[in-house]
C-alpha positions as CSV (number, residue, x, y, z in Angstrom):
1,X,131.8,-36.2,-95.9
2,X,129.4,-33.9,-94.2
3,X,131.7,-31.0,-95.1
4,X,131.5,-32.0,-98.7
5,X,127.9,-32.3,-98.8
6,X,127.7,-28.9,-97.3
7,X,129.8,-27.4,-99.8
8,X,127.6,-29.1,-102.5
9,X,124.5,-27.9,-101.0
10,X,125.9,-24.2,-100.9
11,X,126.8,-24.5,-104.5
12,X,123.3,-25.6,-105.6
13,X,121.8,-22.7,-103.5
14,X,124.0,-20.3,-105.3
15,X,123.1,-21.6,-108.7
16,X,119.5,-21.4,-107.8
17,X,120.0,-17.9,-106.6
18,X,121.8,-16.7,-109.7
19,X,119.3,-18.4,-112.0
20,X,116.5,-16.5,-110.1
21,X,118.4,-13.2,-110.7
22,X,118.6,-13.6,-114.3
23,X,116.3,-11.2,-116.2
24,X,115.2,-11.7,-119.9
25,X,113.8,-9.5,-122.6
26,X,110.2,-8.8,-121.7
27,X,107.8,-10.6,-124.0
28,X,105.4,-8.1,-125.8
29,X,102.3,-9.4,-127.7
30,X,102.6,-6.9,-130.6
31,X,105.0,-5.4,-133.1
32,X,104.0,-2.7,-135.6
33,X,106.2,-4.3,-138.4
34,X,105.4,-7.1,-141.0
35,X,109.1,-8.3,-141.0
36,X,109.3,-11.9,-140.2
37,X,111.0,-15.5,-140.9
38,X,109.7,-18.8,-140.9
39,X,111.9,-21.0,-138.5
40,X,114.7,-19.6,-136.5
41,X,118.2,-20.0,-138.0
42,X,121.7,-19.5,-136.8
43,X,121.9,-16.7,-139.7
44,X,119.1,-14.6,-138.2
45,X,121.0,-12.7,-135.5
46,X,120.8,-8.9,-136.0
47,X,118.6,-9.5,-139.0
48,X,116.0,-6.9,-137.6
49,X,118.7,-4.2,-137.1
50,X,117.1,-3.5,-133.6
51,X,113.5,-3.4,-134.8
52,X,111.0,-6.1,-133.9
53,X,109.5,-8.7,-136.0
54,X,107.9,-12.1,-136.2
55,X,109.1,-15.7,-136.0
56,X,107.2,-18.8,-137.0
57,X,108.4,-22.1,-135.1
58,X,106.9,-25.6,-135.9
59,X,106.7,-28.2,-133.2
60,X,104.9,-31.5,-132.7
61,X,102.2,-31.5,-129.9
62,X,104.5,-33.7,-127.7
63,X,107.5,-31.5,-128.1
64,X,108.6,-30.1,-124.7
65,X,111.6,-28.4,-123.2
66,X,112.0,-25.5,-125.6
67,X,111.6,-22.4,-123.3
68,X,115.3,-21.4,-123.6
69,X,115.2,-21.5,-127.3
70,X,112.0,-19.5,-127.4
71,X,113.6,-16.9,-124.9
72,X,116.7,-16.5,-127.1
73,X,114.5,-15.8,-130.3
74,X,112.6,-13.2,-128.2
75,X,115.8,-11.6,-127.1
76,X,116.6,-11.0,-130.8
77,X,113.3,-8.9,-131.1
78,X,111.2,-11.6,-132.5
79,X,107.4,-12.0,-131.6
80,X,106.9,-15.8,-131.7
81,X,103.9,-17.6,-133.5
82,X,104.1,-21.5,-132.8
83,X,102.6,-23.8,-135.2
84,X,101.7,-27.3,-133.7
85,X,101.4,-30.5,-135.5
86,X,100.3,-34.0,-134.8
87,X,102.8,-35.5,-137.1
88,X,105.1,-35.0,-140.1
89,X,104.0,-38.3,-141.5
90,X,101.5,-37.9,-144.2
91,X,99.9,-41.3,-143.0
92,X,99.3,-39.7,-139.7
93,X,98.4,-36.2,-140.9
94,X,99.4,-32.7,-139.8
95,X,96.3,-33.1,-137.6
96,X,95.2,-36.7,-136.8
97,X,93.5,-38.5,-139.6
98,X,91.8,-40.7,-137.2
99,X,89.1,-38.7,-135.3
100,X,89.5,-40.9,-132.2
101,X,92.9,-39.1,-131.7
102,X,91.5,-35.5,-131.9
103,X,90.8,-35.3,-128.1
104,X,94.4,-36.5,-127.3
105,X,95.7,-33.9,-129.9
106,X,93.6,-31.2,-128.3
107,X,95.1,-32.3,-124.8
108,X,98.7,-32.3,-126.1
109,X,98.2,-28.9,-127.7
110,X,96.8,-27.4,-124.5
111,X,99.9,-28.8,-122.7
112,X,102.4,-27.0,-125.0
113,X,100.4,-23.9,-124.8
114,X,100.5,-23.8,-121.0
115,X,104.2,-24.6,-121.1
116,X,105.1,-22.1,-123.7
117,X,102.3,-19.2,-122.9
118,X,104.9,-16.9,-121.4
119,X,106.5,-16.8,-124.7
120,X,103.7,-16.7,-127.3
121,X,100.1,-16.1,-127.7
122,X,99.7,-16.7,-131.4
123,X,99.2,-20.3,-132.4
124,X,98.6,-22.3,-135.6
125,X,96.9,-25.6,-135.7
126,X,98.3,-27.8,-138.4
127,X,99.9,-27.2,-141.8
128,X,98.6,-27.2,-145.3
129,X,96.0,-30.0,-144.4
130,X,94.6,-29.8,-148.1
131,X,97.6,-31.6,-149.8
132,X,98.7,-35.2,-149.7
133,X,101.9,-34.6,-148.1
134,X,100.4,-33.3,-144.9
135,X,97.7,-35.9,-144.8
136,X,95.0,-34.7,-147.2
137,X,92.6,-33.9,-144.5
138,X,89.0,-32.9,-145.6
139,X,87.8,-29.6,-144.7
140,X,85.0,-30.5,-142.5
141,X,87.4,-32.9,-140.5
142,X,90.1,-30.1,-140.3
143,X,87.6,-27.6,-138.8
144,X,85.9,-30.1,-136.4
145,X,89.1,-31.1,-134.9
146,X,90.4,-27.3,-134.8
147,X,87.4,-26.4,-132.8
148,X,88.2,-29.2,-130.3
149,X,91.8,-27.9,-130.2
150,X,90.9,-24.3,-129.9
151,X,88.6,-24.9,-126.9
152,X,91.3,-26.8,-125.0
153,X,93.8,-23.9,-125.7
154,X,91.4,-21.2,-124.5
155,X,91.1,-23.0,-121.1
156,X,94.8,-22.5,-120.5
157,X,95.4,-19.3,-122.5
158,X,92.1,-17.3,-122.7
159,X,93.7,-14.4,-124.8
160,X,95.3,-16.9,-127.2
161,X,95.1,-16.2,-131.0
162,X,94.3,-19.6,-132.3
163,X,94.6,-19.5,-136.1
164,X,93.5,-21.9,-138.9
165,X,96.4,-23.7,-140.9
166,X,97.7,-22.1,-144.1
167,X,96.8,-23.9,-147.1
168,X,99.1,-24.8,-149.9
169,X,98.3,-22.5,-152.7
170,X,99.8,-24.8,-155.3
171,X,97.4,-25.1,-158.4
172,X,97.2,-28.6,-160.1
173,X,97.4,-30.7,-157.0
174,X,94.6,-33.0,-155.9
175,X,93.4,-30.7,-153.0
176,X,91.0,-32.2,-150.7
177,X,88.1,-29.9,-150.3
178,X,84.5,-31.2,-149.8
179,X,81.6,-31.1,-152.3
180,X,80.7,-27.4,-152.0
181,X,82.0,-25.1,-154.6
182,X,83.5,-21.7,-154.7
183,X,82.9,-19.9,-157.8
184,X,82.8,-23.1,-159.9
185,X,86.6,-23.7,-159.1
186,X,86.4,-27.3,-158.1
187,X,88.4,-29.0,-155.5
188,X,91.2,-26.5,-155.2
189,X,92.8,-24.4,-152.3
190,X,90.3,-21.5,-153.0
191,X,87.2,-23.9,-152.5
192,X,88.8,-25.4,-149.2
193,X,89.4,-22.0,-147.8
194,X,85.9,-20.7,-148.7
195,X,84.7,-23.9,-146.9
196,X,87.0,-23.4,-143.9
197,X,85.6,-19.7,-143.2
198,X,82.0,-21.0,-143.3
199,X,82.7,-24.2,-141.1
200,X,84.8,-22.2,-138.6
201,X,82.6,-19.2,-138.5
202,X,83.3,-17.3,-135.1
203,X,85.1,-20.4,-133.6
204,X,88.6,-19.1,-134.9
205,X,90.8,-16.1,-134.0
206,X,92.7,-15.6,-137.0
207,X,93.8,-17.1,-140.2
208,X,97.4,-18.2,-141.4
209,X,98.0,-17.8,-145.3
210,X,100.8,-19.1,-147.5
211,X,101.7,-17.2,-150.7
212,X,104.5,-18.1,-153.2
213,X,105.9,-16.3,-156.1
214,X,107.0,-17.9,-159.6
215,X,109.7,-15.4,-160.8
216,X,112.1,-12.7,-159.7
217,X,109.4,-10.0,-159.3
218,X,106.4,-10.9,-157.0
219,X,104.7,-7.6,-157.7
220,X,103.4,-8.6,-161.0
221,X,102.1,-12.0,-160.0
222,X,98.8,-13.4,-160.4
223,X,96.5,-14.4,-157.7
224,X,97.5,-17.9,-158.3
225,X,101.0,-16.8,-157.5
226,X,102.6,-14.3,-154.9
227,X,99.1,-12.4,-155.0
228,X,97.4,-15.6,-153.6
229,X,97.1,-13.8,-150.2
230,X,95.1,-11.2,-151.9
231,X,92.6,-13.8,-153.2
232,X,92.5,-15.5,-149.7
233,X,91.7,-12.1,-148.1
234,X,88.9,-11.4,-150.7
235,X,87.2,-14.7,-149.6
236,X,87.4,-13.6,-146.1
237,X,86.0,-10.4,-146.7
238,X,82.8,-12.3,-148.0
239,X,82.2,-13.9,-144.6
240,X,80.7,-11.9,-141.9
241,X,82.8,-13.7,-139.3
242,X,86.2,-14.1,-141.1
243,X,86.2,-10.5,-142.2
244,X,87.0,-9.4,-138.9
245,X,89.7,-11.6,-138.1
246,X,93.5,-11.0,-138.3
247,X,95.6,-12.2,-141.1
248,X,99.3,-13.7,-140.8
249,X,101.1,-14.5,-143.9
250,X,103.4,-17.2,-142.4
251,X,105.1,-18.6,-145.5
252,X,106.4,-16.8,-148.6
253,X,109.2,-17.7,-151.0
254,X,109.6,-19.0,-154.4
255,X,108.1,-22.5,-155.0
256,X,109.1,-25.0,-157.4
257,X,112.4,-26.5,-158.7
258,X,115.9,-25.7,-158.1
259,X,116.1,-22.9,-160.6
260,X,113.0,-21.2,-159.3
261,X,114.1,-21.4,-155.6
262,X,117.3,-19.4,-156.6
263,X,115.1,-16.7,-158.0
264,X,114.0,-16.0,-154.4
265,X,117.4,-15.1,-153.6
266,X,118.4,-12.6,-156.2
267,X,118.7,-9.0,-155.1
268,X,115.3,-7.1,-154.8
269,X,112.9,-10.1,-154.5
270,X,112.4,-10.0,-150.9
271,X,112.3,-6.1,-151.0
272,X,109.6,-6.1,-153.6
273,X,107.6,-8.7,-151.7
274,X,107.3,-6.3,-148.6
275,X,106.7,-3.4,-150.9
276,X,103.8,-5.3,-152.3
277,X,102.3,-6.1,-149.1
278,X,102.9,-2.6,-147.6
279,X,101.0,-1.2,-150.6
280,X,98.0,-3.6,-149.6
281,X,98.0,-2.4,-146.1
282,X,98.1,1.2,-147.1
283,X,95.3,0.9,-149.6
284,X,93.1,-1.9,-148.5
285,X,90.9,-2.3,-145.5
286,X,91.8,-5.8,-144.2
287,X,95.5,-5.6,-143.7
288,X,97.9,-8.2,-142.9
289,X,100.0,-8.5,-139.7
290,X,103.3,-10.1,-140.9
291,X,105.0,-11.4,-144.0
292,X,107.4,-14.3,-143.0
293,X,110.2,-15.3,-145.3
294,X,110.3,-19.1,-145.4
295,X,113.9,-20.0,-144.4
296,X,115.3,-22.6,-142.3
297,X,118.3,-23.8,-140.4
298,X,120.9,-25.7,-142.5
299,X,124.5,-25.9,-142.9
300,X,124.6,-27.7,-146.1
301,X,123.1,-27.4,-149.6
302,X,119.5,-28.0,-149.4
303,X,117.2,-26.9,-152.4
304,X,114.8,-29.7,-152.4
305,X,111.9,-27.6,-151.2
306,X,111.0,-23.9,-151.5
307,X,113.1,-22.3,-148.7
308,X,116.7,-21.2,-148.2
309,X,119.3,-21.3,-145.4
310,X,119.9,-17.8,-143.9
311,X,123.1,-19.5,-142.3
312,X,124.6,-20.3,-145.6
313,X,123.8,-16.8,-146.9
314,X,125.5,-15.1,-143.9
315,X,128.5,-17.3,-143.4
316,X,129.2,-19.2,-146.7
317,X,128.3,-16.2,-149.1
318,X,130.9,-17.7,-151.9
319,X,128.6,-20.7,-152.2
320,X,125.5,-18.9,-152.9
321,X,126.1,-15.2,-153.8
322,X,122.4,-14.6,-154.5
323,X,121.4,-15.8,-151.0
324,X,124.0,-13.3,-149.7
325,X,122.2,-10.6,-151.7
326,X,119.0,-11.6,-150.3
327,X,120.4,-11.5,-146.8
328,X,121.8,-8.2,-147.2
329,X,118.7,-6.8,-148.7
330,X,116.7,-7.9,-145.6
331,X,119.1,-6.3,-143.2
332,X,119.1,-3.1,-145.3
333,X,115.2,-2.9,-145.3
334,X,114.9,-3.5,-141.6
335,X,117.7,-0.8,-140.9
336,X,116.5,1.8,-143.5
337,X,112.5,1.1,-144.0
338,X,109.4,0.8,-142.0
339,X,107.1,-1.9,-143.4
340,X,104.2,-1.4,-141.0
341,X,101.4,-3.9,-140.4
342,X,98.8,-1.1,-139.6
343,X,97.7,1.1,-142.5
344,X,95.2,3.9,-142.4
345,X,91.8,3.2,-141.0
346,X,89.9,2.6,-144.3
347,X,86.4,2.0,-144.5
348,X,84.8,0.2,-147.5
349,X,81.4,1.0,-149.0
350,X,79.2,-1.4,-150.5
351,X,75.6,-1.3,-151.9
352,X,73.0,-3.2,-150.0
353,X,71.4,-6.4,-151.5
354,X,67.8,-5.3,-150.7
355,X,66.2,-8.4,-152.1
356,X,68.2,-10.8,-149.8
357,X,68.8,-8.5,-146.7
358,X,66.4,-8.8,-143.7
359,X,66.6,-5.2,-142.4
360,X,65.0,-6.1,-139.1
361,X,67.1,-9.0,-138.1
362,X,69.6,-9.1,-135.1
363,X,71.8,-11.2,-137.3
364,X,74.5,-9.3,-139.1
365,X,74.7,-12.2,-141.5
366,X,71.3,-11.1,-142.8
367,X,72.6,-7.9,-144.2
368,X,74.1,-8.6,-147.6
369,X,76.3,-6.5,-149.8
370,X,76.0,-6.2,-153.4
371,X,78.4,-4.0,-155.3
372,X,81.7,-2.5,-153.8
373,X,81.6,1.1,-154.3
374,X,84.9,2.3,-152.9
375,X,86.8,3.2,-149.6
376,X,87.6,6.4,-147.6
377,X,89.7,6.9,-144.5
378,X,87.6,7.4,-141.6
379,X,88.6,7.5,-137.8
380,X,85.4,6.0,-136.8
381,X,84.2,9.1,-134.9
382,X,80.6,10.0,-135.1
383,X,79.3,11.1,-138.5
384,X,76.0,12.5,-139.6
385,X,75.3,12.1,-143.3
386,X,71.9,13.2,-142.9
387,X,70.4,12.4,-146.5
388,X,73.6,13.0,-148.3
389,X,75.0,9.5,-147.8
390,X,78.8,8.8,-148.1
391,X,79.9,11.5,-150.4
392,X,83.4,10.1,-150.9
393,X,81.8,7.0,-152.7
394,X,78.7,8.5,-154.2
395,X,76.0,6.5,-152.4
396,X,72.8,7.9,-150.5
397,X,70.6,5.1,-149.7
398,X,70.8,1.2,-149.6
399,X,74.4,0.9,-148.6
400,X,76.7,-0.9,-146.1
401,X,80.0,0.3,-144.4
402,X,82.7,-2.1,-143.0
403,X,85.7,-1.1,-141.1
404,X,88.4,-3.0,-139.4
405,X,91.5,-1.8,-137.5
406,X,94.0,-2.2,-134.6
407,X,93.9,-0.2,-131.5
408,X,96.1,-0.2,-128.5
409,X,94.8,-0.6,-124.8
410,X,97.0,0.7,-122.0
411,X,94.8,0.2,-119.0
412,X,93.7,-3.4,-118.0
413,X,90.1,-3.5,-117.0
414,X,86.5,-3.2,-118.4
415,X,86.3,-1.1,-121.5
416,X,82.9,0.4,-122.6
417,X,81.8,0.7,-126.2
418,X,78.9,2.3,-128.1
419,X,77.8,2.5,-131.6
420,X,75.5,5.3,-132.9
421,X,73.8,4.6,-136.3
422,X,70.9,5.1,-138.6
423,X,70.1,2.4,-139.4
424,X,71.6,-0.8,-137.7
425,X,75.1,-1.2,-136.7
426,X,77.4,-3.9,-135.0
427,X,80.9,-3.7,-133.3
428,X,83.3,-6.6,-132.7
429,X,86.5,-6.5,-130.4
430,X,89.0,-9.5,-131.1
431,X,86.4,-11.1,-133.2
432,X,83.6,-11.2,-130.5
433,X,80.4,-9.1,-130.7
434,X,80.3,-6.3,-128.3
435,X,77.5,-4.1,-129.5
436,X,74.6,-5.1,-131.3
437,X,72.5,-2.0,-132.6
438,X,70.5,-3.8,-135.2
439,X,67.5,-3.1,-137.1
440,X,65.7,-0.5,-139.2
441,X,65.7,2.9,-136.9
442,X,66.6,6.3,-136.9
443,X,69.8,7.7,-135.1
444,X,70.3,5.5,-132.0
445,X,72.9,4.4,-129.5
446,X,73.6,1.2,-128.0
447,X,76.3,0.0,-125.6
448,X,78.6,-2.9,-124.7
449,X,81.7,-3.8,-122.7
450,X,84.6,-6.1,-122.8
451,X,87.5,-6.8,-120.4
452,X,90.6,-6.1,-122.1
453,X,94.4,-6.4,-121.2
454,X,97.1,-3.9,-122.2
455,X,98.2,-4.5,-125.9
456,X,96.9,-4.3,-129.5
457,X,93.3,-5.3,-130.0
458,X,91.4,-5.9,-133.3
459,X,88.1,-3.7,-133.9
460,X,85.4,-4.4,-136.7
461,X,82.5,-2.2,-137.4
462,X,79.5,-2.7,-139.7
463,X,76.4,-0.6,-140.3
464,X,73.9,-0.4,-143.2
465,X,71.5,2.3,-144.2
466,X,68.2,1.7,-145.9
467,X,66.8,5.0,-146.8
468,X,66.4,8.4,-145.7
469,X,68.8,10.0,-143.1
470,X,72.1,8.2,-142.3
471,X,74.7,8.3,-139.3
472,X,77.3,6.2,-138.1
473,X,80.2,5.8,-135.4
474,X,81.5,4.2,-132.6
475,X,83.4,5.3,-129.3
476,X,84.9,3.9,-126.2
477,X,85.1,4.7,-122.5
478,X,88.6,3.5,-120.8
479,X,88.7,2.4,-117.2
480,X,88.6,5.1,-114.8
481,X,87.3,7.6,-117.3
482,X,84.0,9.5,-117.2
483,X,83.5,10.2,-120.8
484,X,83.4,8.4,-124.1
485,X,85.9,9.3,-127.0
486,X,87.4,8.2,-130.3
487,X,89.2,4.9,-130.6
488,X,92.5,5.8,-132.3
489,X,94.3,3.3,-134.5
490,X,97.5,1.9,-133.5
491,X,100.0,4.4,-134.8
492,X,103.3,3.5,-136.4
493,X,106.5,3.8,-134.4
494,X,106.8,7.3,-133.5
495,X,103.2,8.1,-133.9
496,X,102.0,10.2,-131.0
497,X,98.2,10.5,-130.0
498,X,96.9,14.1,-129.2
499,X,93.9,14.4,-126.8
500,X,92.0,17.4,-125.5
501,X,92.5,17.6,-121.7
502,X,89.4,17.0,-119.4
503,X,89.9,20.1,-117.3
504,X,86.9,19.4,-115.1
505,X,87.9,16.1,-113.8
506,X,91.9,16.3,-114.1
507,X,94.1,17.3,-111.4
508,X,96.9,19.3,-112.7
509,X,98.8,19.5,-109.4
510,X,99.0,15.8,-108.8
511,X,102.2,13.6,-109.4
512,X,99.7,10.5,-110.2
513,X,99.5,10.0,-114.0
514,X,96.0,8.6,-113.3
515,X,94.5,11.9,-112.3
516,X,94.9,13.4,-115.9
517,X,92.0,12.6,-118.1
518,X,91.4,12.9,-121.9
519,X,88.2,14.7,-123.0
520,X,88.2,13.7,-126.6
521,X,90.8,12.5,-129.3
522,X,92.1,15.3,-131.7
523,X,94.4,13.4,-133.9
524,X,98.1,11.9,-134.2
525,X,101.4,13.4,-135.0
526,X,104.8,12.2,-135.9
527,X,107.4,12.8,-133.0
528,X,110.5,11.0,-132.1
529,X,110.9,12.3,-128.5
530,X,113.2,15.2,-129.4
531,X,112.8,18.5,-127.5
532,X,110.1,20.6,-129.0
533,X,107.8,23.8,-128.3
534,X,105.4,23.1,-131.1
535,X,101.7,23.1,-130.4
536,X,100.6,19.7,-131.5
537,X,98.0,19.9,-134.3
538,X,97.6,23.7,-133.3
539,X,96.6,23.0,-129.8
540,X,98.2,25.5,-127.4
541,X,96.5,24.8,-124.1
542,X,94.6,22.1,-122.3
543,X,96.0,18.9,-124.2
544,X,97.9,15.8,-123.3
545,X,99.9,13.6,-125.6
546,X,100.9,9.9,-125.2
547,X,103.1,7.8,-127.3
548,X,103.8,4.0,-127.3
549,X,106.8,2.6,-128.9
550,X,109.4,-0.1,-128.9
551,X,113.2,0.5,-128.6
552,X,116.3,-1.6,-128.7
553,X,118.6,-1.9,-125.6
554,X,122.0,-2.7,-127.0
555,X,123.6,-4.0,-123.8
556,X,122.4,-5.3,-120.6
557,X,122.8,-3.0,-117.7
558,X,121.4,0.0,-115.8
559,X,119.5,2.7,-118.0
560,X,118.9,6.3,-117.2
561,X,115.8,7.9,-118.8
562,X,114.8,11.7,-118.6
563,X,111.7,13.7,-119.4
564,X,111.5,17.4,-119.8
565,X,108.2,19.1,-119.9
566,X,105.9,22.1,-119.4
567,X,103.6,20.9,-117.6
568,X,103.8,17.4,-116.2
569,X,105.1,14.2,-118.0
570,X,105.8,10.5,-117.1
571,X,107.6,7.8,-118.7
572,X,107.2,4.1,-118.3
573,X,109.3,1.0,-119.6
574,X,108.0,-2.4,-119.7
575,X,105.0,-1.3,-117.8
576,X,107.1,0.2,-114.9
577,X,107.0,3.9,-113.9
578,X,110.6,4.9,-114.4
579,X,110.2,8.8,-114.4
580,X,107.7,10.9,-112.6
581,X,107.8,14.6,-113.6
582,X,104.2,15.2,-112.8
583,X,102.4,18.2,-111.6
584,X,101.7,21.7,-113.1
585,X,105.0,23.5,-113.7
586,X,107.3,25.4,-116.1
587,X,110.0,23.5,-118.1
588,X,111.5,20.8,-115.7
589,X,113.5,17.7,-116.2
590,X,113.2,14.6,-114.0
591,X,115.4,11.4,-114.2
592,X,114.8,7.8,-113.2
593,X,116.6,4.5,-114.1
594,X,115.8,0.8,-114.6
595,X,117.8,-2.3,-115.3
596,X,117.4,-3.8,-118.7
597,X,118.5,-6.7,-120.6
598,X,119.7,-6.5,-124.2
599,X,116.7,-6.7,-126.6
600,X,113.3,-4.9,-127.3
601,X,111.5,-3.1,-124.7
602,X,108.1,-1.2,-124.5
603,X,108.2,2.6,-123.9
604,X,105.2,4.8,-123.1
605,X,105.4,8.6,-122.5
606,X,102.6,10.8,-121.3
607,X,102.6,14.5,-120.9
608,X,99.9,17.2,-120.4
609,X,99.8,21.1,-121.0
610,X,97.5,23.1,-119.0
611,X,98.0,26.6,-120.2
612,X,100.9,29.0,-121.2
613,X,103.9,27.6,-122.9
614,X,104.4,24.0,-123.8
615,X,107.4,22.0,-124.0
616,X,108.3,18.3,-124.0
617,X,111.0,15.7,-124.6
618,X,112.6,12.4,-123.3
619,X,116.1,11.0,-123.6
620,X,118.0,8.1,-122.3
621,X,121.5,7.4,-121.1
622,X,123.0,3.8,-121.7
623,X,125.1,1.8,-119.2
624,X,128.5,3.2,-118.5
625,X,127.8,6.3,-120.6
626,X,127.8,9.9,-119.5
627,X,126.0,11.1,-122.7
628,X,122.2,11.8,-122.7
629,X,120.7,10.6,-126.2
630,X,117.5,10.7,-128.0
631,X,116.2,7.1,-128.4
632,X,116.5,5.8,-132.0
């Protein structure tokens, strides 16, 4: 009996040991693509063609034990967004209809976030509270409950992005807004959303939007149809708090009856939907992070609500050939196109409402816009218009400038920011005010700081000009750096930032990458890691380049990486230094290896050039391969 017990004990130890040795795809808090689906489905495997995307999952606040499911979704390259509901029963409500249950709901949500925070940092609280089928929650009650829930979540995951629920954009329903009116449109979703932005103010981290088309081409829809997302964003941009928050379109498809639902599965509909949102991101200041196709897991014919089953589309194409076309379209897009969620860093210009604005107030809400005058691409770097104004838009005095963009942090720690302006200016990071350079004044600099972790962060900037001379701009100082410089936007996959080298403080003979400092930002180039001797942006000497990108590891195993450079270079995978090719030298190659699981991984490459010739590249070698390859 003792021998049998010993064997069982040894077996248990072996299982525990093996389970501890299992490695999983590393969770990253960012994907540069809009691709996404609403609800994981058995037909979604390989849907992203090796890229990354988004996946919305819905749970009740009491649902536990889903960690392995979420890890499997992440292994397929999806970044999770989790929506938490109180109930699916309209009598109970998507959030509690009874205010006495709000604290319990908040406690439940915090427990779920604590359980799943290793897999997710974007959370949505409730779903379409403005319609009867989700409880018909008044806007004031929804927002009061949301604030309690958000505070509870922030206690267990301080960097969580807690989003307000997407509303039903369906016209004609009895939508439960309060008494206030948005543009005389009565009790509809626009009124509800306008109130939501005002009630929540700065007590929200992002907004979830729902948008549905009505026919086979979403590009020509009105703002009551697929273009509803544009109307919602325009409402956000009228609110000083909401306009600096990220946007996630977490449901899209065709609404309505059986015939209309099938339209969403005709060839080209889903391609045109992404084409439309990409146009928006490339031409408008307030872009969207994701567009998630409303699909679900089903192995039977279910057309009784606006959605479709990718499982049927992939495995039973004879039943629904249109759905098979849609599935093929999505796979073709992810393999051949790049629908980014970060467009150019546009800045919008408005005339200033001099009658209503208080030019001496610390409160940015007291600076009111009047008429939109246009936009121009601006990096945010310091610019002095003198008395000429923003020539791109033709305004000289009495104007307001807004800009919002995403930037990437590589080093955890305290980051310093400044704004320089004539007259007042403000700067937010992740929706929190960091620099307040308010008031009527000449050229003036103010400073602020914020502790940031590696990953993407959201920046917003506002300035106003009363009359006379005008200037504007903002910069940052990263940890362990001695000077301020431009804040570069998150580039698309393959975009590479080019910096002038700080020759005074950098040590070119060191193998330590932290001893190579930038002086100022020059610009970005497109480069995919292939070997080149090209001087980036005409810079022949004293520069350094860095690139952050994702790549797909096709199999689990040991991967070798190689950098070649003149002068030094370094390469990290998932935050771990793999190749150290540092120091001042002619062209030289160095290698390193790391064990990776199948899935998406984060790569960071850094290289500097002192003087003389320049050359740089990186490659990898897959498990059990003898061939060095450029990373696709």
